[in-house]
N, C-alpha and C positions, 0 to 999 in steps of 0.2 A: 757244366760248359768250360769248367776249368781243363779238362783234359782234352777238349776238342778245340781249344782256342791256340792263336799261335804263340810261339815261344817268347816275343816280348811281353805279351799281356800276362802270361804265366808267371814270368820273371818280376812284373810290376806287381801283381797279387801277392806273389810269394813274400816279397819285400816288407809289404804292410800287414799281411794277414797269416802269413806261414803258409803251409801246404795242406790241402784239406784232410788229409790223413791224420794231420797233427792237431786240427782244430776242428772237427766236423759237426759242432755244433754253431761255430761262428758261421760257415758257410751255409748251412741249413737255415738260419735266423736271416740270412740276406738273400736267399733265394726267391723269386717270384712263385715259383710254385708251391712253396710251403704255406702261400697265404689265398692259392687261388680259391679256396671254399669261401673266403671273405668278400670275393668281388660281388658286387650288388647292381653296377651300372653296365651298360653295355660297354665294349671295347673295341677300338680300332688299332689293330697291329699292322705296322709296317716293318718290313724286313728285307734286308739285301741278302739275295742268293749267293753272292761271292764274298761273303763276310768272313775274313779268317781270324777276326778278334771275336765276334760274337755269331758262332755258326748258327746255322738254321736249325739243326737238330734240337736244341733245347727249347727254342721257340716253338717248333712242331709238337715237343712234347707239352709244353704249357697249352698250345690249342688243344691238343688232344683231351687234356684234363678238363678244360673249359668244356667240350663237348659231352665227356661223361657225366659232369655235373648239371649240363642244361643251361650253361650260361650262353648270354647272347654276345657275338662278337662277329666282327669282319677282318679278315686276314689279307693282306697284300705282299705278295713278295716279287721284289724286282730283280731279275735273276743277271742283268748286266751290270751291276753296280757292288762295290764292296762296302767298306766300314765308312757310311756316309755318302750322301749322294754328290756326284761329279757331274751328271748330265742335267741341264735345265730343263729339259722335257720330263725327266722323272720327278724331279722337285715341283714342279709345277703340276703334276699329275696328283702327286702327295698332298699339297696344299689344296688342291681342288675337291680331292677325296676327303680331306678332313671338314670342309666347309659342308660338304654335303652331307656327312654322317653328324654332324652337330645339327644341321638344319631338320633331319629326320629323328633325332634322338632327343632334342632339347624341346621341353613343352613351353609353350607362351605363358606366361602367368594370366590369369583370369581377371 
């Protein structure tokens, strides 16, 4: 994700962690894809298609890995938003989706 992110994000990350080539283990230890094998619960993924800070490509790579491992997930991409929701209708759609996802996935105690 570092290479795909905007300059402001890279500058922030470098200040605190250095460049990935200078500390590859630190970056690997903090990358979600490193731990995808450990996922046991269904995931709901929401991403913005025009996010320059967190581009779609690493999220798609993560989803591809979930597929390979047979993990259960739902992924939604909102193409007309950047980093964070600005449009009320998109935010409402996300909240509704979260409630529906939890209703489907959470089991009532017996």
